[in-house]
C-alpha atoms as one frame of an Amber mdcrd trajectory, in Angstrom:
protein
  28.016  -4.229  26.421  31.825  -4.476  26.226  32.769  -2.614  29.439  31.498
  -5.380  31.707  32.965  -8.084  29.461  36.374  -6.381  29.744  35.918  -6.270
  33.500  35.167 -10.012  33.509  38.523 -10.680  31.830  40.487  -9.102  34.678
  41.311 -11.071  37.830  39.373 -10.226  40.964  40.697 -10.895  44.463  38.301
 -11.377  47.339  34.899 -13.088  47.553  33.018  -9.815  48.159  34.267  -8.192
  44.923  33.582 -11.423  43.067  29.935 -11.432  44.221  29.525  -7.752  43.312
  30.999  -8.289  39.852  28.866 -11.374  39.333  25.647  -9.554  40.187  26.468
  -6.441  38.141  27.501  -8.532  35.143  24.230 -10.474  35.300  22.123  -7.320
  35.439  24.173  -5.625  32.713  24.135  -8.489  30.191  20.452  -9.301  30.809
  19.596  -5.664  30.141  20.974  -6.029  26.606  19.500  -9.509  26.141  16.023
  -8.338  27.129  16.350  -5.299  24.875  17.274  -7.464  21.888  14.473  -9.936
  22.610  11.811  -7.225  22.763  13.046  -5.582  19.561  13.111  -8.923  17.717
   9.610  -9.807  18.973   8.098  -6.495  17.843   9.837  -6.610  14.474   8.765
 -10.207  13.824   5.098  -9.738  14.763   4.436  -6.109  13.841   7.400  -4.966
  11.705   7.770  -2.157  14.226  10.503  -0.808  16.469   9.701  -0.127  20.152
   9.546   3.651  19.598   7.077   3.260  16.721   3.829   5.196  17.038   1.813
   1.972  16.948   3.702   0.463  19.906   3.864   3.604  22.045   0.250   4.406
  21.182  -0.852   0.904  22.191   0.995   1.153  25.510  -0.450   4.589  26.200
  -3.988   3.396  25.426  -3.892   0.005  27.157  -4.994  -1.013  30.648  -4.291
  -3.945  32.962  -7.187  -6.044  31.630  -6.130  -5.580  28.006  -2.541  -6.465
  28.948  -3.570  -9.759  30.577  -5.781 -10.598  27.582  -2.830  -9.956  25.253
  -0.539 -12.186  27.336  -3.146 -14.961  27.328  -3.110 -14.882  23.510   0.685
 -14.792  23.123   1.804 -16.820  26.147   3.751 -19.283  23.968   5.983 -16.482
  22.662   6.430 -15.182  26.199   7.461 -18.648  27.463   9.882 -19.124  24.545
  11.544 -15.732  25.086  11.622 -16.267  28.850  13.290 -19.645  28.454  15.963
 -18.196  26.190  16.646 -15.382  28.638  16.883 -17.891  31.500  19.551 -19.861
  29.625  21.514 -16.670  28.971  21.236 -15.707  32.648  22.605 -19.095  33.782
  25.554 -18.836  31.401  26.387 -15.304  32.538  26.110 -16.294  36.194  28.465
 -19.224  35.651  31.063 -17.282  33.683  30.972 -14.233  35.946  31.571 -16.431
  38.984  35.065 -17.394  37.894  37.893 -15.654  39.695  39.871 -15.080  36.493
  38.492 -15.337  32.982  41.331 -14.453  30.635  42.449 -16.550  27.661  45.221
 -14.091  26.879  48.702 -14.836  28.153  51.039 -12.009  28.963  49.911  -9.098
  31.082  51.258  -6.377  28.788  49.564  -7.683  25.646  46.340  -8.219  27.558
  46.505  -4.656  28.911  47.004  -3.264  25.390  44.054  -5.282  24.093  41.890
  -4.063  26.968  42.907  -0.475  26.242  41.936  -0.847  22.558  38.553  -2.291
  23.506  38.065   0.510  26.036  38.694   3.082  23.276  36.086   1.355  21.112
  33.645   1.582  24.006  34.457   5.268  24.474  33.758   5.902  20.792  30.415
   4.110  21.019  29.343   6.014  24.122  30.396   9.356  22.650  28.155   8.837
  19.592  24.721  10.309  20.302  22.790   8.072  17.837  24.369   4.988  19.446
  24.145   6.293  22.995  20.415   6.941  22.825  19.867   3.270  21.910  21.636
   2.032  25.036  19.003  -0.050  26.863  19.332   1.886  30.120  18.794   5.177
  28.292  16.374   4.033  25.611  13.845   2.252  27.818  13.874   4.985  30.446
  12.988   7.522  27.757  10.533   5.055  26.210   8.569   4.793  29.469   8.557
   8.576  29.766   7.313   8.911  26.175   4.488   6.448  26.790   3.472   8.229
  29.987   3.641  11.622  28.284   1.535  10.399  25.380  -0.992   8.849  27.742
  -1.332  12.165  29.561  -1.694  14.097  26.314  -4.104  11.762  24.489  -7.107
  13.169  26.295  -5.989  16.684  25.364  -5.503  15.642  21.731  -8.987  14.145
  21.586 -10.386  17.371  22.959  -8.321  19.469  20.538  -9.497  17.462  17.534
 -13.083  17.786  18.692 -12.582  21.530  19.117 -11.138  21.894  15.615 -14.041
  19.979  14.061 -16.564  22.023  16.028 -14.778  25.237  15.037 -14.870  24.216
  11.378 -18.571  23.371  11.539 -19.346  26.766  13.081 -17.512  28.455  10.199
 -20.286  27.045   7.944 -18.066  26.250   4.946 -19.877  25.701   1.658 -18.867
  24.308  -1.705 -18.884  26.835  -4.533 -19.678  24.173  -7.123 -21.978  21.180
  -7.255 -21.137  17.660  -8.303 -18.400  15.153  -7.421 -14.920  16.290  -6.454
 -11.611  14.500  -5.786  -8.530  16.295  -4.484  -5.195  14.602  -3.690  -2.562
  16.398  -1.609   0.886  14.768  -1.773   3.122  16.071   0.996   6.748  14.947
   0.787   9.767  15.277   3.056  13.218  16.887   2.698  13.021  17.696  -1.022
  15.192  20.552  -2.298  13.909  21.827  -5.654  17.475  22.694  -6.663  18.080
  18.931  -7.037  15.149  18.329  -9.391  15.773  18.348 -13.129  12.207  19.668
 -13.394  13.682  22.855 -11.923  16.829  22.790 -14.087  19.160  20.526 -12.101
  22.033  18.922 -14.030  21.266  15.330 -13.085  18.134  13.705 -14.508  16.188
  13.194 -11.279  12.579  13.826 -12.428  12.104  12.267 -15.886   8.544  11.094
 -15.227   7.299  14.387 -13.829   8.833  16.185 -16.797   7.059  13.804 -19.145
   3.761  14.470 -17.347   4.407  18.202 -17.550   4.776  17.962 -21.331   1.611
  15.887 -21.718  -0.488  17.939 -19.258   0.105  21.363 -20.783  -1.729  24.191
 -18.994  -3.336  21.751 -16.542  -0.036  21.367 -14.672   1.611  24.341 -12.987
   5.116  24.086 -11.556   5.583  26.820  -8.958   9.185  27.785  -9.582   9.709
  29.915  -6.473   8.323  27.798  -3.631   9.595  28.145  -0.073   9.021  26.551
   3.299   9.104  28.706   6.422  10.369  25.843   8.607  13.407  23.592   8.270
  11.943  20.597  10.146   8.854  18.435   9.752   6.641  18.999  12.803   6.410
  22.825  12.633   6.208  22.729   8.812   3.256  20.312   8.811   1.575  22.210
  11.644   1.906  25.492   9.767   0.678  23.991   6.522  -2.512  22.433   7.874
  -3.094  25.345  10.275  -3.259  27.968   7.490  -0.033  29.579   8.712  -1.329
  30.421  12.192  -1.868  27.136  14.059  -3.017  27.353  17.636  -4.695  30.724
  17.336  -8.318  31.031  18.404  -9.550  31.793  14.886  -7.332  29.338  13.021
  -8.810  26.345  11.216  -7.352  22.952  10.394  -7.544  22.057   6.697  -8.685
  18.474   7.348 -11.398  19.577   9.773 -12.604  22.226   7.318 -12.765  19.680
   4.497 -14.825  17.295   6.619 -17.162  20.076   7.726 -17.840  20.982   4.092
 -18.846  17.432   3.154 -15.585  15.748   2.085 -14.599  12.275   3.158 -10.932
  12.503   4.140  -8.198   9.865   3.866  -4.763  10.194   5.455  -2.252   7.758
   3.942   1.188   8.008   5.508   4.639   6.462   5.272   5.675   8.368   8.400
   5.618   6.908  11.874   5.332   9.954  14.100   3.073  10.127  17.130   2.798
  13.924  16.966   1.730  14.043  13.310  -0.630  11.121  13.772  -2.380  12.610
  16.804  -2.424  16.267  15.696  -3.307  15.777  12.024  -3.892  12.254  10.739
  -6.538  11.294  13.300  -8.699  14.183  12.127  -9.330  12.239   8.910 -12.157
   9.748   8.442  -9.821   6.962   7.319  -6.185   6.636   8.457  -3.704   4.285
   6.785  -0.229   4.228   8.388   1.952   1.907   6.292   5.192   2.489   8.221
   5.867   1.341  11.774   9.485   2.369  12.213  10.083   6.023  13.092  13.050
   8.204  12.257  16.077   7.670  10.063  16.233   3.896  10.416  12.963   3.312
   8.572  13.329   1.295   5.354   9.691   1.592   4.263   9.594   2.844   0.666
   7.012   5.397  -0.448   5.811   3.108  -3.203   4.107   1.038  -0.484   1.403
   3.716  -0.320   0.333   3.492  -3.963  -2.062   0.588  -3.412  -3.723   2.474
  -0.562  -4.069   5.561  -2.756  -5.582   3.539  -5.589  -8.063   1.956  -3.188
  -9.098   5.360  -1.864  -9.514   6.745  -5.378 -11.649   3.746  -6.372 -14.070
   4.220  -3.450 -17.445   5.464  -4.623 -17.985   8.710  -2.744 -19.044  12.075
  -4.133 -16.364  14.221  -2.477 -12.952  12.842  -1.519  -9.898  14.565  -0.068
  -6.841  12.297   0.118  -3.640  13.284   1.922  -0.552  11.233   1.014   2.338
  11.890   3.414   5.642  10.584   2.027   9.075   9.988   3.556  10.553  11.510
   0.407  14.304  11.934   0.861  14.396  12.014   4.641  17.887  11.030   5.816
  19.283   8.402   5.581  19.127   8.926   1.831  20.344   5.417   0.953  17.215
   3.942   2.582  14.828   5.979   0.411  15.240   3.997  -2.790  15.440   0.282
  -3.650  18.833  -1.294  -3.116  21.045  -1.223  -6.182  19.210   1.655  -7.856
  21.730   4.476  -7.657  22.749   5.472 -11.205  24.802   8.426  -9.970  27.547
   6.499  -8.164  29.047   4.829 -11.241  31.357   7.629 -12.336  32.037  11.324
 -11.742  29.809  13.750 -13.669  29.514  17.524 -13.992  27.636  17.841 -10.679
  30.289  15.879  -8.805  33.069  17.856 -10.504  31.457  21.160  -9.488  31.195
  19.996  -5.871  34.791  18.828  -5.910  36.010  22.160  -7.309  34.130  23.915
  -4.521  36.043  21.897  -1.936  33.142  19.709  -0.880  34.234  16.666   1.090
  34.113  13.164  -0.346  31.506  12.148   2.250  29.116  14.987   1.294  29.619
  14.245  -2.416  28.681  10.660  -1.697  25.626  11.859   0.210  24.644  14.006
  -2.790  24.757  10.926  -5.035  22.517   9.001  -2.649  20.205  12.002  -2.244
  19.786  12.329  -6.005  19.137   8.583  -6.299  16.408   8.974  -3.670  14.900
  11.813  -5.719  14.903   9.670  -8.864  12.869   6.992  -7.068  10.759   9.724
  -5.496   9.949  11.032  -8.983   8.650   7.593  -9.910   6.250   7.478  -6.949
   5.069  11.098  -7.159   4.419  10.755 -10.883   2.380   7.617 -10.224   0.213
   9.450  -7.656  -0.523  12.048 -10.348  -1.207   9.397 -12.991  -3.643   7.592
 -10.682  -5.365  10.900  -9.954  -5.613  11.735 -13.651  -7.441   8.457 -14.270
 -10.277   9.841 -12.142 -10.698  12.870 -14.379 -12.860  11.070 -16.928 -15.230
   9.734 -14.293 -15.262  12.639 -11.801 -16.425  16.194 -12.218 -13.728  18.098
 -10.339 -10.303  16.522  -9.923  -7.149  18.222  -8.610  -3.725  17.220  -7.323
  -1.087  19.197  -5.449   2.439  18.211  -4.467   4.955  19.969  -2.218   7.624
  19.212   0.362   7.564  20.178   4.033  11.104  21.630   3.873  14.337  21.397
   1.915  17.720  19.803   2.517  21.328  20.962   2.521  23.538  18.542   0.583
  26.648  20.541  -0.228  24.763  23.483  -1.741  26.133  26.170   0.575  27.818
  24.347   3.447  29.951  21.231   3.522  27.044  19.468   5.195  24.355  16.881
   4.407  21.024  17.019   6.243  18.516  19.462   7.657  19.684  23.064   7.722
  18.143  26.042   9.490  20.951  28.390   8.528  21.020  28.112   4.714  18.478
  28.676   1.956  18.773  25.013   0.953  16.792  24.069   4.064  13.792  26.055
   2.819  13.805  25.751  -0.994  11.036  23.285  -1.889   9.132  22.119  -4.970
   5.412  22.764  -5.418   3.262  21.519  -8.299  -0.477  21.863  -9.014  -2.510
  19.857 -11.521  -6.196  20.400 -12.266  -8.442  18.528 -14.653  -9.688  21.838
 -16.002  -7.163  24.193 -17.606  -5.373  26.470 -15.191  -6.215  30.131 -15.488
  -3.098  32.081 -16.386  -3.122  35.174 -14.232  -1.154  38.340 -15.067   2.527
  37.613 -14.653   1.904  33.852 -14.598   1.087  31.754 -11.551   4.197  29.621
 -12.074   6.506  32.588 -11.433   4.782  33.792  -8.289   6.674  33.258  -5.027
   4.900  30.701  -2.856   5.216  29.773   0.824   4.152  26.420   2.237   2.489
  27.820   5.356  -0.059  29.401   3.004  -0.591  26.170   1.060  -3.863  25.376
   2.855  -5.486  28.436   1.265  -4.594  27.063  -2.176  -5.771  23.534  -1.322
  -9.049  24.977  -0.033  -9.474  26.606  -3.451  -8.842  23.255  -5.152 -11.461
  21.752  -2.819 -13.785  24.609  -3.873 -14.509  25.501  -0.235 -15.757  28.950
   0.716 -16.206  30.472   4.186 -16.423  33.945   5.677 -12.836  34.352   6.938
 -11.187  33.049   3.765  -8.005  34.962   2.904  -7.881  34.978  -0.894  -4.742
  37.125  -0.822  -2.847  34.028   0.443  -4.104  31.714  -2.297  -1.462  31.579
  -5.021  -4.168  30.796  -7.619  -6.266  33.836  -6.749  -6.272  37.146  -8.620
  -6.120  38.778  -5.175  -2.855  37.056  -4.236  -0.453  39.333  -2.334   2.996
  37.991  -1.538   4.556  38.658   1.865   8.109  37.477   2.430   8.443  35.123
   5.435  10.940  35.766   8.209  13.653  33.155   7.961  16.622  32.808  10.350
  19.050  33.937   7.643  18.929  36.604   4.903  17.523  35.620   1.499  18.762
  37.509  -1.533  15.595  36.943  -3.526  12.433  34.859  -3.139  11.933  34.825
  -6.903  15.181  33.128  -7.954
């Protein structure tokens, strides 16, 4: 908002220019005031930002009658906000009407100060994350997003109906009788190279390692797991679409589970309209615990544990529960409770190795925060497994699978922290399977087999004990018929088994 405030501090000669400046200043300042008021209102009432899926979804689904009914319920808040904005408008109109508004004496010093403030403004406008939140830009794109979603909702409804109908026509059957509970934990931005479960130098997965020791053959850590996508939307679409989403013969894992008799829960700490509409809404029960999309979300994954426990406690013969975590999605410092970073106290061997490699101080700091996020992540993932294991004594068939949608580059190859399409770090993921019955050790060992996340649905279908005519057993990592095919990634990979 500074550019107009700087302009107000300079003298203006002539009544016409004064009126123009007054009007532009009023419009400019009120744009920011209205933006702040709307954000505060949504955060106070719904703990949601304007671009949250709940807000955009509500706007896309609403009509004029529903809008008037909403205003009739919340008219006091509207009057309060309107009164505050009116006061701000009067103050701006009064101040902007002055010919000269400059408390600084001395033209040269005032010019220098104005130049410094102008440079600050230039920096703010050159930053893309800041620029996209400018009210003029943000709300224009917000309206377009709401209109686009409104136009696509009908198509999404039809697509979900088509997927369910397609699954029903496949006539899936359950190979075994009796109750069954399967939990799929899908995380975000986890690089297996940063997990001590996979040999990392920092202790980032103590609880999972403890569960591995106590579970024995029931728990299989797939040591060579890969994603074929370096970002969330295509990775999730590939996973639930059996590696070929959108094709005429392709199924959706959730639709197939429902068609075979499972009741499906989707519990998510993500706030993403695309994932919600394309995947989550296929489930019978949807629990979205996060209402702030993107990197600014401070919702911790532990918030989902109560929802998972409730779903596990429901009395139903066959249950399939999807838990979609934020994991270590940037910003890393927001993915664990404040004050719980044990890796920033002093330099260790990991930090020394990064420093010797020439990694910048900023990336080394990001690595510390990333590893702290993984330590908290280990706590939550381990608890999802523990809660699932408690069902084993009461249920006939119980299974749990965990994997990440993609990896993360945090100084592994490049001096960079974040998503990476050009390095292996963006695709190296963890994958773990636990079954109440002992895992069958196939020749060569399942744990050492290379695994790709876009084939994960075939393995989950096996855990669900679903059978249908077009089932590709050669893509199920637990099957004796498993046949590995290396995915095509945008950069060369030396080995998929290292």
